[in-house]
VOPAGU-2260 file (C-alpha; in pm, 1 decimal, decimal comma):
REM VOPAGU-2260
SITE   aa  ch    i         X         Y         Z
SITE  MET   A    0    5247,8  -20220,8   -2711,3
SITE  ASN   A    1    5314,0  -20228,0   -3075,4
SITE  ALA   A    2    5165,8  -19977,5   -3236,2
SITE  THR   A    3    5089,8  -19753,0   -3578,7
SITE  VAL   A    4    5076,2  -19399,4   -3568,7
SITE  THR   A    5    4931,3  -19151,6   -3787,4
SITE  GLY   A    6    4921,2  -18779,1   -3805,6
SITE  LEU   A    7    5234,7  -18726,3   -3646,0
SITE  ASN   A    8    5302,7  -18474,9   -3907,7
SITE  SER   A    9    5011,3  -18242,3   -3765,8
SITE  GLY   A   10    5275,9  -18142,2   -3534,3
SITE  GLU   A   11    5333,6  -17711,9   -3503,7
SITE  ILE   A   12    5606,1  -17562,2   -3340,0
SITE  VAL   A   13    5492,4  -17320,3   -3062,3
SITE  ASP   A   14    5811,1  -17236,4   -2858,9
SITE  TYR   A   15    6176,5  -17269,2   -2935,5
SITE  ILE   A   16    6429,2  -17088,6   -2717,7
SITE  VAL   A   17    6814,5  -17074,8   -2720,4
SITE  ASP   A   18    6979,1  -16989,3   -2390,5
SITE  THR   A   19    7331,5  -16990,6   -2431,2
SITE  THR   A   20    7413,4  -16859,3   -2115,8
SITE  ASN   A   21    7302,9  -17208,8   -1956,9
SITE  ASN   A   22    7348,4  -17413,6   -2286,7
SITE  ILE   A   23    7033,0  -17523,3   -2342,0
SITE  ALA   A   24    6774,1  -17520,5   -2609,7
SITE  VAL   A   25    6405,8  -17599,0   -2573,6
SITE  LEU   A   26    6141,9  -17687,1   -2787,0
SITE  SER   A   27    5776,0  -17709,9   -2796,2
SITE  ILE   A   28    5523,9  -17900,5   -3064,3
SITE  GLU   A   29    5184,4  -17904,5   -3034,1
SITE  TYR   A   30    5065,0  -18234,7   -3209,1
SITE  SER   A   31    4647,6  -18242,8   -3308,4
SITE  ASN   A   32    4456,9  -18582,0   -3412,4
SITE  ILE   A   33    4697,7  -18827,9   -3338,7
SITE  ASN   A   34    4564,5  -19154,8   -3361,0
SITE  PHE   A   35    4780,4  -19477,2   -3191,4
SITE  THR   A   36    4636,0  -19828,5   -3303,2
SITE  GLY   A   37    4777,7  -20165,1   -3221,0
SITE  ILE   A   38    4758,7  -20436,8   -3014,1
SITE  ALA   A   39    4872,0  -20402,5   -2607,4
SITE  ASP   A   40    4915,8  -20677,3   -2297,2
SITE  PHE   A   41    4735,5  -20543,3   -2060,1
SITE  THR   A   42    4836,2  -20707,6   -1704,5
SITE  TYR   A   43    4641,3  -20672,1   -1423,5
SITE  TYR   A   44    4786,2  -20814,9   -1061,6
SITE  GLN   A   45    4544,7  -20949,5    -804,2
SITE  SER   A   46    4580,9  -20942,5    -454,6
SITE  CYS   A   47    4762,3  -21280,6    -330,6
SITE  ARG   A   48    4691,4  -21450,4    -673,4
SITE  GLU   A   49    4872,6  -21526,2    -991,4
SITE  PRO   A   50    4851,9  -21214,7   -1279,2
SITE  LYS   A   51    4647,1  -21205,5   -1536,0
SITE  THR   A   52    4718,2  -21097,2   -1852,0
SITE  VAL   A   53    4481,9  -20991,3   -2168,2
SITE  ARG   A   54    4614,2  -20911,9   -2516,4
SITE  ALA   A   55    4361,6  -20646,4   -2686,0
SITE  THR   A   56    4351,1  -20454,2   -2954,2
SITE  THR   A   57    4345,4  -20020,3   -2909,8
SITE  ALA   A   58    4252,9  -19757,7   -3072,0
SITE  GLU   A   59    4375,3  -19387,8   -2902,9
SITE  LEU   A   60    4272,8  -19081,6   -3085,4
SITE  TYR   A   61    4480,6  -18746,5   -2921,2
SITE  PRO   A   62    4297,0  -18416,7   -2976,5
SITE  SER   A   63    4589,1  -18222,3   -2863,9
SITE  PHE   A   64    4878,2  -18278,3   -2656,7
SITE  ILE   A   65    5239,0  -18051,7   -2665,0
SITE  ILE   A   66    5583,6  -18235,9   -2627,0
SITE  THR   A   67    5862,5  -18031,1   -2472,2
SITE  THR   A   68    6238,3  -18127,0   -2537,8
SITE  TYR   A   69    6539,5  -17942,9   -2330,7
SITE  PHE   A   70    6825,3  -18022,2   -2495,6
SITE  TYR   A   71    7129,7  -17996,0   -2251,5
SITE  ASP   A   72    7402,7  -17943,8   -2509,2
SITE  LEU   A   73    7407,1  -17633,3   -2766,5
SITE  GLU   A   74    7751,5  -17818,3   -2908,0
SITE  ASN   A   75    7548,5  -18149,1   -2948,4
SITE  LEU   A   76    7145,3  -18137,5   -2998,4
SITE  SER   A   77    7103,7  -18514,6   -2948,8
SITE  PHE   A   78    6864,1  -18689,7   -2750,8
SITE  GLU   A   79    7110,4  -18852,9   -2561,9
SITE  ASN   A   80    7122,9  -18499,3   -2409,0
SITE  SER   A   81    6775,3  -18439,6   -2397,6
SITE  TYR   A   82    6447,7  -18492,6   -2206,5
SITE  SER   A   83    6073,0  -18467,0   -2335,6
SITE  VAL   A   84    5795,0  -18435,1   -2120,7
SITE  ALA   A   85    5448,2  -18410,7   -2273,0
SITE  ASN   A   86    5153,6  -18201,0   -2154,3
SITE  ILE   A   87    4836,5  -18360,5   -2280,6
SITE  THR   A   88    4566,7  -18105,3   -2305,5
SITE  GLU   A   89    4296,5  -18305,4   -2351,2
SITE  LEU   A   90    4233,2  -18685,2   -2269,8
SITE  PRO   A   91    4199,5  -18936,1   -2570,8
SITE  THR   A   92    3929,5  -19146,9   -2652,3
SITE  ILE   A   93    4057,0  -19495,6   -2627,9
SITE  VAL   A   94    3852,4  -19786,5   -2753,5
SITE  LEU   A   95    4007,6  -20116,3   -2616,4
SITE  GLY   A   96    3934,8  -20479,6   -2786,3
SITE  PRO   A   97    3602,0  -20709,2   -2706,4
SITE  CYS   A   98    3828,2  -20952,3   -2529,8
SITE  VAL   A   99    3840,7  -20679,6   -2240,6
SITE  THR   A  100    3524,9  -20482,2   -2292,6
SITE  ASN   A  101    3311,6  -20775,7   -2281,1
SITE  SER   A  102    3479,0  -21019,9   -2048,5
SITE  LYS   A  103    3283,3  -21164,3   -1818,1
SITE  ASP   A  104    3589,0  -21253,6   -1593,5
SITE  PRO   A  105    3533,9  -21069,9   -1262,2
SITE  ALA   A  106    3927,1  -20956,5   -1253,2
SITE  ILE   A  107    3955,5  -20838,6   -1613,6
SITE  GLN   A  108    3610,2  -20660,9   -1527,5
SITE  THR   A  109    3751,0  -20487,1   -1200,2
SITE  PHE   A  110    4099,6  -20423,0   -1432,8
SITE  TYR   A  111    3896,3  -20230,4   -1689,5
SITE  SER   A  112    3698,4  -20021,4   -1438,4
SITE  GLY   A  113    4045,1  -19945,7   -1284,7
SITE  PHE   A  114    4199,4  -19854,9   -1624,7
SITE  LEU   A  115    3876,0  -19601,8   -1712,2
SITE  GLU   A  116    3901,9  -19456,7   -1355,2
SITE  ASN   A  117    4275,1  -19385,3   -1412,0
SITE  THR   A  118    4300,0  -19293,5   -1781,4
SITE  ALA   A  119    4495,5  -18980,1   -1713,4
SITE  ALA   A  120    4743,9  -19146,6   -1501,7
SITE  GLY   A  121    4806,7  -19444,4   -1765,7
SITE  VAL   A  122    4837,2  -19173,0   -2053,2
SITE  SER   A  123    5100,1  -18991,0   -1846,2
SITE  GLU   A  124    5274,1  -19269,1   -1810,2
SITE  ALA   A  125    5266,7  -19374,1   -2173,1
SITE  PHE   A  126    5412,3  -19048,7   -2275,2
SITE  GLN   A  127    5676,5  -19073,3   -2041,3
SITE  THR   A  128    5807,2  -19319,7   -2321,0
SITE  ARG   A  129    5660,9  -19212,8   -2628,6
SITE  SER   A  130    5759,0  -18866,6   -2614,2
SITE  PRO   A  131    6097,0  -18895,7   -2734,1
SITE  THR   A  132    6031,1  -19078,2   -2986,2
SITE  ILE   A  133    5758,4  -18879,5   -3116,2
SITE  GLN   A  134    6020,2  -18549,8   -3126,1
SITE  LYS   A  135    6256,7  -18716,5   -3283,9
SITE  TYR   A  136    6020,9  -18839,3   -3577,7
SITE  PHE   A  137    5903,9  -18503,5   -3623,1
SITE  ILE   A  138    6206,8  -18321,3   -3602,8
SITE  SER   A  139    6400,7  -18552,6   -3834,8
SITE  LYS   A  140    6129,8  -18562,4   -4085,1
SITE  ASN   A  141    6029,2  -18180,7   -4089,8
SITE  ILE   A  142    6305,5  -17982,1   -3915,8
SITE  CYS   A  143    6631,4  -18148,0   -3998,2
SITE  ASN   A  144    6784,1  -18472,6   -3989,3
SITE  TYR   A  145    7025,6  -18381,4   -3719,7
SITE  ILE   A  146    7241,8  -18727,2   -3682,3
SITE  LYS   A  147    7589,9  -18694,5   -3687,6
SITE  LYS   A  148    7793,3  -18871,4   -3905,1
SITE  ASP   A  149    8156,6  -18931,9   -3785,7
């Protein structure tokens, strides 16, 4: 999905721990009212048939979520040596474009109903890739530009 994200500066640090014994730093940031808008390709894999792909506009409003990043090397606080995980505290409002929501195609209707039933799983999967990028943006814009120059 190619998306425009707004509201990332709303982040608030809720926890920060440095453990020198285990050489780890943990940073948790809570974000509120974050919007993702864009265009996404949704592919429905049908049994014994070719998959169907629909391109649709999307709008997602996340009331609240917390991302926690674990930095595994205190000498080099880089995202290459980190792991980020999101806790979606409240499911988002997601609006998909009419080519999905108003489709008369039975395969697309099946996909859409399954999408609505499994919103939590879809959001969780999306944040596996979104979390590090969101944290990196917030840290570089609001805390420090941690990129080292050789």
